[in-house]
C-alpha positions in Angstrom: -119.2 14.6 147.2 -118.9 12.4 150.3 -115.8 11.0 152.0 -114.0 7.8 151.5 -114.8 4.7 153.7 -111.2 4.2 154.7 -110.0 6.7 157.3 -106.7 8.5 156.9 -105.2 6.4 159.7 -106.2 3.3 157.8 -104.3 4.4 154.8 -101.3 5.3 156.9 -101.3 1.7 158.2 -102.4 -0.2 155.0 -99.7 1.0 152.6 -96.5 0.4 154.8 -97.9 -2.9 156.1 -98.5 -4.2 152.5 -95.0 -3.1 151.6 -93.5 -4.8 154.6 -95.5 -8.0 153.8 -94.0 -7.9 150.3 -90.5 -7.6 151.6 -91.1 -10.3 154.2 -92.5 -12.7 151.5 -89.5 -12.0 149.3 -87.0 -12.8 152.1 -89.0 -16.0 152.9 -88.7 -17.1 149.3 -85.0 -16.4 149.4 -84.7 -18.5 152.5 -86.5 -21.4 150.7 -84.1 -21.1 147.8 -81.1 -21.0 150.1 -82.0 -24.5 151.4 -80.5 -26.0 148.2 -76.9 -26.2 149.3 -73.9 -25.5 147.1 -71.4 -27.6 149.0 -70.3 -31.2 148.4 -70.7 -32.4 152.1 -74.4 -31.9 152.2 -75.0 -33.9 149.0 -72.8 -36.8 150.0 -74.6 -40.0 151.0 -72.3 -40.4 154.0 -73.9 -37.3 155.5 -77.5 -38.3 155.2 -78.8 -37.6 158.6 -82.1 -39.1 157.4 -83.0 -36.0 155.5 -85.4 -36.6 152.6 -83.6 -34.5 150.0 -80.2 -36.0 150.8 -81.7 -39.5 150.5 -83.1 -38.6 147.1 -79.8 -37.1 146.0 -77.9 -40.3 146.8 -80.4 -42.4 144.9 -80.2 -40.1 141.9 -76.4 -40.2 142.1 -76.5 -43.9 141.6 -79.2 -43.8 139.0 -77.5 -41.1 136.8 -74.0 -42.4 137.5 -72.7 -38.9 138.3 -69.9 -38.2 140.7 -72.0 -35.9 142.8 -69.2 -34.2 144.7 -67.4 -33.0 141.5 -70.7 -31.7 139.9 -71.6 -29.7 143.0 -68.2 -28.2 143.4 -68.0 -27.3 139.7 -71.5 -25.7 139.8 -70.4 -23.7 142.8 -67.2 -22.5 141.0 -69.1 -21.5 137.9 -71.8 -19.7 139.9 -69.1 -17.8 141.8 -67.5 -16.7 138.5 -70.9 -15.5 137.1 -71.7 -13.7 140.3 -68.4 -11.9 140.5 -68.6 -10.9 136.9 -72.1 -9.4 137.2 -71.2 -7.6 140.5 -68.0 -6.1 139.0 -69.9 -4.9 135.9 -72.7 -3.3 138.0 -70.2 -1.6 140.4 -68.4 -0.1 137.4 -71.6 1.0 135.8 -72.9 2.5 139.0 -69.7 4.4 139.5 -70.3 6.3 136.2 -74.0 6.5 136.7 -73.3 8.0 140.2 -71.3 10.8 138.7 -74.1 11.5 136.3 -76.7 11.4 139.1 -74.8 14.1 141.1 -74.3 16.3 138.0 -77.9 16.0 137.0 -79.1 16.6 140.6 -77.2 19.9 140.6 -78.7 20.8 137.2 -82.3 20.2 138.5 -81.6 22.4 141.6 -80.1 25.2 139.5 -82.8 25.2 136.8 -85.8 24.9 139.1 -84.3 27.3 141.7 -83.8 30.0 139.0 -87.6 30.0 138.2 -88.1 32.7 140.8 -84.5 33.9 140.9 -83.6 31.7 143.9 -86.1 33.7 146.0 -87.0 32.2 149.5 -90.3 34.1 149.8 -93.7 32.5 149.3 -95.2 32.7 145.7 -98.8 32.7 144.4 -99.9 29.1 143.7 -99.7 28.0 140.0 -103.3 26.8 139.8 -104.9 29.2 142.3 -103.4 32.7 142.3 -105.4 33.7 145.4 -103.4 31.4 147.6 -99.8 31.5 148.6 -97.5 28.5 148.1 -94.0 27.5 149.1 -91.1 29.1 147.2 -89.8 27.7 143.9 -86.4 27.2 145.7 -88.1 24.6 148.0 -89.5 22.7 145.0 -86.0 22.7 143.5 -84.5 21.3 146.6 -87.1 18.6 147.2 -87.2 17.7 143.5 -83.5 17.1 143.7 -83.8 14.9 146.8 -86.7 12.8 145.3 -84.6 12.5 142.1 -81.7 11.0 144.1 -84.1 8.8 146.1 -85.6 7.4 142.8 -82.2 6.8 141.3 -80.9 5.0 144.4 -84.1 2.8 144.7 -83.8 1.9 141.0 -80.1 1.0 141.4 -80.8 -1.1 144.6 -83.7 -2.9 142.9 -81.6 -3.9 139.9 -78.7 -4.9 142.1 -80.7 -7.1 144.4 -82.4 -8.7 141.4 -79.0 -9.6 139.9 -77.8 -10.9 143.3 -80.7 -13.3 143.8 -80.5 -14.5 140.1 -76.8 -15.3 140.4 -77.4 -16.9 143.7 -80.2 -19.2 142.3 -78.8 -20.2 138.9 -76.6 -23.1 140.1 -79.2 -24.1 142.7 -81.7 -24.5 139.8 -79.2 -26.7 138.0 -78.7 -29.0 141.0 -82.5 -29.2 141.6 -82.9 -30.3 138.0 -81.4 -33.6 139.0 -84.5 -34.3 141.0 -86.9 -33.5 138.2 -88.2 -30.6 136.2 -90.8 -29.6 138.9 -88.2 -29.0 141.6 -86.0 -26.9 139.2 -89.0 -24.9 138.1 -90.0 -24.0 141.7 -86.4 -22.9 142.5 -86.2 -20.7 139.5 -89.7 -19.2 140.0 -89.2 -18.6 143.7 -85.9 -16.7 142.9 -87.7 -14.6 140.3 -90.5 -13.8 142.8 -87.8 -12.6 145.3 -86.9 -9.9 142.8 -90.5 -9.1 141.9 -91.7 -8.6 145.5 -88.5 -6.7 146.7 -88.8 -4.3 143.8 -92.6 -3.7 144.1 -92.5 -3.3 147.9 -89.3 -1.1 148.0 -90.7 1.2 145.3 -93.9 1.6 147.2 -92.4 2.0 150.6 -89.7 4.6 149.6 -92.4 6.7 147.7 -94.7 6.5 150.7 -92.0 7.6 153.2 -90.9 10.4 150.8 -94.5 11.8 150.6 -94.9 11.8 154.4 -91.5 13.4 155.1 -92.0 16.1 152.4 -95.5 16.7 153.9 -93.9 17.9 157.2 -92.5 20.9 155.3 -95.2 21.5 152.7 -98.2 21.3 155.0 -101.3 22.2 153.0 -99.4 23.0 149.8 -100.1 19.6 148.1 -99.6 21.0 144.6 -96.0 21.9 145.5 -95.5 18.6 147.4 -96.5 16.3 144.6 -94.7 18.4 142.0 -91.5 17.9 144.0 -92.3 14.1 144.2 -92.1 13.8 140.3 -88.3 13.8 140.7 -88.7 10.2 142.0 -89.9 9.0 138.6 -87.1 10.9 136.8 -84.5 9.3 139.1 -85.9 5.8 138.6 -86.1 6.1 134.8 -82.7 7.8 134.2 -81.0 4.9 136.1 -83.1 2.4 134.1 -81.9 3.9 130.8 -78.3 3.3 131.6 -79.0 -0.1 133.1 -81.0 -1.2 130.0 -78.7 0.2 127.4 -75.4 -0.7 129.2 -76.7 -4.2 130.1 -78.1 -4.8 126.6 -74.8 -3.9 124.9 -72.9 -6.0 127.5 -75.1 -9.1 127.0 -75.2 -9.0 123.2 -71.5 -8.3 122.8 -70.6 -11.3 124.9 -73.3 -13.5 123.2 -72.2 -12.7 119.6 -68.5 -13.0 120.6 -69.0 -16.4 122.3 -71.1 -17.8 119.4 -69.0 -16.5 116.5 -65.6 -17.8 117.7 -66.7 -20.8 119.8 -69.5 -22.3 117.7 -68.6 -21.2 114.2 -64.8 -21.0 114.1 -63.7 -23.5 116.8 -66.7 -25.8 116.5 -67.2 -26.3 120.3 -70.7 -26.5 121.8 -72.6 -23.5 123.3 -71.7 -22.7 126.9 -68.5 -24.8 126.7 -66.2 -23.9 129.6 -63.2 -23.7 127.2 -64.8 -20.7 125.6 -63.3 -17.5 127.2 -66.5 -15.5 126.6 -68.8 -18.0 128.1 -68.8 -16.5 131.6 -69.3 -13.0 130.1 -72.3 -14.4 128.1 -73.9 -15.8 131.3 -73.1 -12.6 133.2 -74.8 -10.6 130.4 -78.2 -12.4 131.0 -78.1 -11.1 134.6 -77.0 -7.5 134.0 -79.2 -7.0 130.9 -82.4 -9.1 131.4 -82.5 -8.9 135.2 -80.9 -5.7 136.5 -82.0 -3.8 133.4 -85.6 -5.1 133.3 -86.0 -4.5 137.1 -84.9 -0.9 136.8 -87.1 -0.4 133.7 -90.3 -1.6 135.3 -89.5 0.2 138.6 -89.2 3.4 136.5 -92.6 2.8 134.9 -94.1 2.2 138.3 -92.6 5.3 139.8 -93.6 7.5 136.9 -97.2 6.3 136.7 -97.6 6.9 140.4 -96.0 10.4 140.1 -98.2 11.3 137.1 -101.4 10.2 138.9 -100.4 12.1 142.1 -99.5 15.3 140.2 -102.9 15.4 138.5 -104.7 14.4 141.7 -103.0 17.2 143.7 -104.8 19.8 141.6 -108.1 18.0 141.6 -110.7 17.8 144.4 -108.5 15.3 146.3 -105.7 17.8 146.6 -107.8 20.9 146.9 -109.9 19.4 149.8 -106.9 17.6 151.3 -108.4 14.1 151.2 -105.4 12.1 152.1 -106.8 8.6 151.5 -108.3 9.5 148.0 -105.0 11.3 147.2 -103.0 8.2 147.8 -105.4 6.0 145.8 -102.5 5.1 143.3 -100.4 3.7 146.2 -103.4 1.8 147.7 -103.9 0.1 144.3 -100.2 -0.9 144.3 -100.5 -2.2 147.9 -103.4 -4.4 147.0 -101.3 -5.5 144.0 -98.6 -6.9 146.3 -101.1 -9.0 148.3 -102.8 -10.3 145.0 -99.4 -11.2 143.6 -98.5 -13.0 146.8 -101.6 -15.2 146.5 -100.9 -15.8 142.8 -97.3 -16.9 143.5 -98.6 -19.6 145.8 -100.5 -21.2 142.9 -97.2 -21.8 141.1 -95.0 -22.9 144.0 -97.4 -24.6 146.5 -100.9 -25.3 145.2 -100.1 -27.1 141.9 -97.1 -29.3 141.3 -95.4 -29.4 137.9 -94.6 -33.0 136.9 -93.9 -32.8 133.1 -92.1 -30.4 130.8 -95.2 -29.5 128.9 -96.8 -28.1 132.0 -94.2 -25.3 132.5 -95.4 -22.8 130.0 -99.1 -23.1 130.9 -98.2 -22.7 134.6 -96.5 -19.4 133.8 -99.4 -18.2 131.7 -101.8 -19.1 134.5 -99.9 -16.7 136.7 -100.8 -13.9 134.4 -104.4 -14.8 134.2 -104.9 -15.5 137.9 -103.2 -12.3 138.9 -105.3 -10.3 136.5 -108.5 -11.9 137.6 -107.8 -11.4 141.3 -106.5 -7.9 140.8 -109.8 -6.9 139.2 -111.5 -7.8 142.4 -108.7 -6.1 144.4 -109.1 -2.8 142.4 -112.9 -2.9 143.0 -112.4 -3.2 146.7 -109.6 -0.5 146.7 -111.8 1.9 144.7 -114.8 1.3 147.0 -113.0 2.0 150.3 -110.5 4.7 149.2 -112.6 7.0 147.0 -115.6 9.2 147.6 -118.6 8.2 145.4 -118.1 11.4 143.3 -115.2 13.8 142.9 -113.6 16.2 140.4 -110.5 15.7 138.3 -108.4 18.5 136.7 -108.8 18.5 132.9 -106.8 21.2 131.1 -107.9 24.2 133.1 -111.4 23.0 134.3 -112.7 20.4 136.8 -114.5 17.3 135.5 -116.9 15.5 137.7 -116.1 11.7 137.9 -117.8 8.8 139.7 -115.8 6.2 141.6 -117.0 3.4 139.4 -115.7 5.2 136.3 -112.2 5.3 137.9 -112.5 1.6 138.7 -113.1 1.0 134.9 -110.0 3.1 134.0 -107.7 1.0 136.2 -109.4 -2.3 135.0 -109.1 -1.4 131.3 -105.3 -0.8 131.8 -105.0 -4.1 133.7 -106.8 -6.2 131.0 -105.1 -4.3 128.1 -101.8 -5.5 129.7 -103.0 -9.1 129.5 -104.1 -8.7 125.9 -100.7 -7.3 124.9 -99.0 -10.1 126.8 -100.9 -12.9 125.0 -100.6 -11.3 121.5 -96.8 -11.0 122.1 -96.8 -14.7 123.0 -98.8 -15.6 119.9 -96.2 -13.9 117.7 -93.0 -15.1 119.4 -93.8 -18.6 120.7 -92.9 -21.5 118.4 -96.1 -23.3 119.4 -98.0 -21.0 117.0 -98.1 -20.6 113.2 -96.3 -17.1 112.9 -93.0 -18.4 114.2 -93.4 -21.7 112.4 -93.9 -19.8 109.1 -90.6 -17.9 109.8 -88.9 -21.2 110.5 -90.3 -22.6 107.2 -89.0 -19.7 105.3 -85.4 -20.7 106.2 -85.7 -23.5 103.6 -84.8 -20.9 100.9 -82.0 -19.2 102.9 -81.4 -16.3 105.2 -82.9 -13.6 103.0 -86.4 -15.0 103.1 -86.1 -15.7 106.8 -85.2 -12.0 107.4 -88.1 -10.8 105.1 -90.6 -13.0 107.0 -89.3 -12.0 110.4 -89.6 -8.3 109.6 -93.1 -8.8 108.3 -94.1 -10.7 111.5 -92.7 -7.8 113.7 -94.6 -5.1 111.8 -97.8 -7.2 111.9 -97.5 -7.9 115.6 -97.9 -4.2 116.3 -101.5 -4.0 115.2 -103.5 -5.6 118.1 -101.3 -4.1 120.9 -101.8 -0.6 119.5 -105.6 -1.1 119.3 -105.5 -2.3 122.9 -103.5 0.7 124.0 -105.8 3.0 121.9 -109.0 1.6 123.4 -107.6 1.9 127.0 -106.6 5.5 126.3 -110.0 6.4 124.9 -112.0 4.8 127.7 -109.8 6.1 130.5 -109.6 9.6 129.1 -113.4 9.8 128.4 -114.1 8.8 132.1 -111.4 10.6 134.0 -109.2 12.8 131.7 -105.4 12.5 132.2 -105.8 11.0 135.7 -107.7 8.1 134.1 -104.8 7.4 131.8 -102.3 7.6 134.7 -104.3 5.0 136.8 -104.8 2.8 133.6 -101.0 2.7 133.4 -100.9 1.9 137.1 -103.5 -0.9 136.5 -101.2 -2.4 133.9 -98.4 -2.3 136.4 -100.4 -3.3 139.5 -99.3 -7.0 139.1 -95.7 -6.0 138.6 -94.5 -8.5 141.3 -95.9 -11.4 139.3 -94.8 -9.9 136.0 -91.2 -9.5 137.2 -91.1 -13.0 138.8 -92.1 -14.5 135.4 -89.6 -12.3 133.6 -86.6 -13.0 135.9 -87.4 -16.7 135.8 -86.2 -16.8 132.1 -82.5 -15.6 132.6 -82.2 -17.8 135.7 -83.3 -20.9 133.7 -81.0 -19.8 130.9 -78.0 -19.6 133.3 -79.0 -22.9 134.8 -78.7 -24.6 131.4 -75.3 -23.0 130.8 -74.1 -24.2 134.2 -75.3 -27.7 133.5 -73.3 -27.7 130.2 -70.2 -26.3 131.8 -70.3 -28.7 134.7 -70.6 -31.6 132.3 -73.9 -32.9 133.6 -75.8 -35.6 131.9 -77.9 -35.1 128.8 -81.2 -35.7 130.7 -80.5 -32.8 133.1 -79.6 -30.5 130.1 -82.9 -31.4 128.5 -84.8 -30.3 131.7 -82.9 -27.0 131.9 -83.5 -26.4 128.2 -87.2 -27.0 128.6 -87.2 -24.4 131.5 -85.3 -22.0 129.3 -87.6 -22.4 126.3 -90.6 -21.4 128.4 -88.6 -18.5 129.8 -87.9 -17.2 126.3 -91.6 -16.7 125.6 -92.3 -15.2 129.0 -89.4 -12.8 128.5 -91.1 -11.6 125.3 -94.4 -11.2 127.2 -92.6 -9.1 129.9 -91.2 -6.8 127.2 -94.7 -6.4 125.8 -96.0 -5.4 129.2 -93.1 -2.9 129.6 -93.7 -1.3 126.2 -97.5 -1.1 126.7 -97.3 0.4 130.1 -94.6 2.8 128.9 -97.0 4.2 126.2 -99.7 4.9 128.8 -97.2 6.2 131.4 -95.7 8.5 128.8 -99.1 9.9 127.8 -100.1 10.5 131.5 -96.8 12.3 132.1 -97.4 14.3 128.9 -100.8 15.4 130.3 -99.3 16.4 133.6 -96.6 18.3 131.7 -99.1 20.2 129.6 -101.1 21.1 132.7 -98.0 22.2 134.6 -96.6 24.3 131.6 -100.0 26.1 131.4 -100.7 24.9 127.8 -104.4 24.7 127.2 -104.3 23.1 123.7 -101.6 21.5 121.6 -102.4 22.6 118.0 -100.7 20.4 115.4 -101.3 23.0 112.7 -99.0 25.6 114.3 -95.4 25.3 112.8 -93.8 25.2 116.3 -95.7 22.1 117.3 -95.5 20.4 113.9 -91.7 20.6 113.7 -91.6 19.2 117.2 -93.7 16.2 116.0 -91.4 15.5 113.1 -88.2 15.7 115.2 -89.8 13.6 118.0 -90.8 10.9 115.6 -87.2 10.7 114.3 -85.6 10.3 117.8 -86.4 6.6 118.3 -84.7 5.9 115.0 -81.6 7.9 115.9 -81.5 6.2 119.3 -81.9 2.7 117.8 -79.1 3.4 115.3 -76.8 4.2 118.2 -77.6 1.2 120.3 -77.4 -1.3 117.3 -74.0 0.1 116.2 -72.8 -0.1 119.8 -73.6 -3.8 120.0 -71.7 -4.3 116.7 -68.5 -2.5 117.8 -68.5 -4.1 121.3 -68.9 -7.6 119.7 -65.9 -6.9 117.4 -63.6 -6.3 120.4 -64.9 -9.5 122.1 -64.3 -11.6 119.0 -60.7 -10.4 118.7 -60.0 -11.2 122.4 -61.5 -14.7 122.2 -59.5 -15.5 119.1 -56.3 -14.2 120.8 -56.9 -16.5 123.8 -57.4 -19.6 121.6 -54.2 -18.7 119.7 -52.0 -17.9 122.6 -53.1 -20.0 125.7 -51.5 -23.4 125.5 -53.9 -26.4 125.8 -57.0 -24.2 125.9 -58.8 -26.1 123.2 -57.7 -29.5 124.6 -59.1 -28.6 128.0 -55.8 -28.6 129.9 -55.3 -24.8 129.8 -57.6 -22.4 131.7 -59.2 -19.5 129.8 -58.9 -16.0 131.1 -62.6 -15.2 131.7 -61.9 -12.0 133.5 -60.5 -10.2 130.5 -63.6 -11.0 128.4 -65.8 -9.7 131.3 -63.7 -6.6 131.4 -63.9 -6.0 127.6 -67.7 -6.3 127.7 -67.8 -4.0 130.7 -65.6 -1.3 129.3 -67.2 -1.4 125.8 -70.8 -1.2 127.2 -69.9 1.6 129.7 -68.3 3.6 126.9 -71.1 2.9 124.4 -74.0 3.6 126.7 -73.1 7.3 127.1 -74.1 8.7 123.7 -77.6 7.2 123.6 -78.1 8.2 127.2 -77.0 11.8 126.4 -79.4 12.0 123.4 -82.4 11.1 125.6 -81.4 13.3 128.6 -80.4 16.4 126.6 -83.2 16.5 124.0 -86.0 17.8 126.3 -83.5 20.4 127.9 -82.4 21.8 124.5 -85.9 21.9 123.0 -87.4 23.4 126.1 -84.8 26.1 126.6 -84.4 27.1 122.9 -87.8 26.3 121.4 -90.2 26.5 124.3 -93.0 24.3 125.7 -95.2 24.1 122.5 -92.4 22.6 120.4 -91.4 20.3 123.3 -95.0 19.0 123.6 -94.8 18.2 119.8 -91.5 16.3 120.4 -93.0 14.3 123.2 -96.1 13.3 121.2 -93.9 12.4 118.1 -91.5 10.2 120.1 -94.3 8.5 121.9 -96.2 7.6 118.6 -93.2 6.3 116.7 -91.3 4.9 119.7 -94.0 2.5 120.7 -94.3 1.0 117.2 -90.6 0.5 116.7 -90.2 -1.0 120.2 -93.0 -3.6 119.7 -91.9 -4.6 116.2 -88.2 -4.8 117.2 -88.8 -6.9 120.3 -91.2 -9.3 118.5 -89.1 -9.7 115.4 -86.0 -10.6 117.5 -88.1 -13.0 119.7 -89.6 -14.7 116.6 -86.2 -15.2 115.0 -84.7 -16.7 118.2 -87.6 -19.1 118.6 -87.6 -20.1 114.9 -84.0 -21.2 115.4 -84.9 -23.1 118.6 -87.9 -24.7 116.8 -85.6 -26.2 114.2 -83.0 -27.2 116.8 -85.6 -29.0 119.1 -87.0 -31.0 116.2 -90.2 -31.7 118.2 -92.5 -31.9 115.2 -92.2 -33.6 111.7 -92.1 -30.1 110.1 -89.2 -29.1 112.4 -87.3 -32.4 111.7 -87.5 -31.7 108.0 -85.8 -28.4 108.4 -83.1 -29.6 110.8 -80.8 -31.0 112.2 -78.3 -28.5 113.6 -75.8 -27.5 110.9 -78.3 -28.0 108.0 -78.8 -25.1 105.6 -82.2 -24.0 107.0 -80.6 -24.1 110.5 -77.7 -21.9 109.4 -80.3 -19.4 107.9 -82.2 -19.4 111.2 -79.0 -18.7 113.1 -78.3 -15.6 110.9 -81.8 -14.4 111.6 -81.3 -15.0 115.3 -78.0 -13.0 115.4 -79.6 -10.1 113.6 -82.5 -10.2 116.0 -80.4 -10.3 119.2 -79.7 -6.5 119.4 -83.3 -5.8 118.3 -84.9 -7.7 121.0 -82.4 -7.2 123.9 -80.9 -3.8 123.3 -82.8 -1.4 121.0 -86.4 -2.6 121.5 -86.5 -2.7 125.4 -84.5 0.6 125.7 -87.0 2.5 123.5 -89.8 2.3 126.1 -87.4 4.1 128.5 -86.8 6.8 125.9 -90.4 7.7 125.6 -91.1 7.7 129.4 -87.9 9.4 130.4 -88.3 12.4 128.0 -91.8 12.9 129.3 -91.0 12.8 133.0 -87.9 15.0 132.5 -90.1 17.6 130.7 -92.6 17.4 133.6 -89.9 18.0 136.2 -88.4 21.0 134.3 -91.8 22.3 133.2 -91.8 25.4 135.6 -88.3 26.4 134.2 -89.4 26.0 130.6 -92.7 27.8 131.1 -90.8 30.8 132.7 -87.5 31.0 130.8 -88.0 28.6 127.8 -88.3 29.4 124.0 -85.2 31.7 123.8 -85.1 31.4 120.0 -88.7 32.6 119.6 -88.1 35.6 121.9 -85.3 37.0 119.8 
């Protein structure tokens, strides 16, 4: 079989060093962003001190005729309000989520501990009955610890992302005075802080956990990596609440602010007189930043765990080859270095001088990182893997060559790029699909809705083929391990993907702050251009998240089937078929809950905004001050209350099915939810994105066709606004949350597999 080129000591140095470099790079980017000061003294011409930026500022102050002091102070005030709102929401959310974490941790311990009746004596190993392994009670304890670790890491990742985004939004606005290039770099650097912190933290915590657990487990690698699966469960369960809660929050505030402000009171978007305007801007941070961060961290943790579980019962684990065993972590380590180089292309190697260069620069990030990562994966595979090895494949060992595993990772990586670009084609207003949707607004809202739905359904075709091809190739080469590393390949450039994704909400906030601070029309045009590019990249990010979720879920499904000792899943048996039907229904039930939650939360927001306009003297004239805090509190309370039922549905389904119907029915439920969930998630996200950009296409009036449909307030524009409002909960709440549903049910089933295999299927035992 041969040994790997990289010695175990090399692996022990490489992984933590790459993680620390990632954290260091993130902090360095944060330092560069912090150089943009949010205080009036720095920007005043009297305090020049010969510094280049100050000199520029004073010139621009004269040129634009702005009173710089007031603008900077206003921006600082607005930024503080947004930051406080986002922090207060996340603290409230984490309080509730913390209670859930403790309760679920106890549940994991009790269920897994009871597998062998809480016995502390050694047991025969699951996959090799001739050897003795650590007791089930130890697996219960360590699974609980890794669950808590995953949950805490996910929460910290989301929180840090939100902090840097709220720190950078006003700084991006101020930099926009110097030109679009400066503002782009500030927004992109801030996004990369989040991307690198999340990728590096996730890798480092997982690596430390494996090494600490190894002290106890010794040679029992099967038990060790089974306990590590709790890390993925913890990450994803926090992501579910972050995504659903944040999605409900942001859309309730958005709909409330728009309906009363724009429609009833006829004041512009992001007007400081609107009481819901701060809540709206807070929502971008808690939903799109904190929620997205936790979501992708969950995918990363789960794909790593799925790969490690399968590897631990393959030749890597059986022969105790430490370097080959940690191949998934080595791929992620190389990913951090590749993304670091890629980021420099956007911030240091090329300068953006015009608005039209923004979107290509972001797309180049995806292409450069994918191309470099292909080389990185080839090197990682060459040094970390023996030339030939065996992979566990449903009860037997399959011989695999190292080049075949390289192709598995590469096919996942390139499938991610394909999904990203197809998503962009269907949601960017630069291409015909969205322009057709905009054109359909000529005959009213009904045709707009019909065209938008058709676009969403059609946009599913190519991504599904991309996912299907990558599954076929990777499974043919390396069974379920191949699918797990293909998912990891798609997520290997997570730092760049998240930087591009976080850039969108930061630019959106920057535009809102420019409007609220009363900055000149030219600056608003610049921030709008940044925001428009961010909209499309957000859709690409969602495409990545959904595609990787499909692969991760299948890899976890494979690990679950292996762990539950199922050799085949036969669709023709009634037990499995009823599971398939119920599983395929779950994404619809879940979407219904989240859509209705947005509606009822938005109702409360509308009532509060109306009340303030009617009761606060001088609010509409601009002399009275709106009560932003109450609106933030309404959004917070509504989203916390409304996120519990969808969360309970996802968390309880595997437990109920596993306990009462057994592992065969549960395998049907997992397959059904995966197959239908991916389709709904892609179509919901793309339909919503297309409606949003069709509205923006008409508003911008950049082409002759768009000018014929506009201007703002025309009938086609009103029809486009209706489509956009319907699409909001689809693209920002239901769609993105569905990918967590399919992953979370699979990883939860894997963690509880020993319990279900031993005590499950009560109804069929009667």
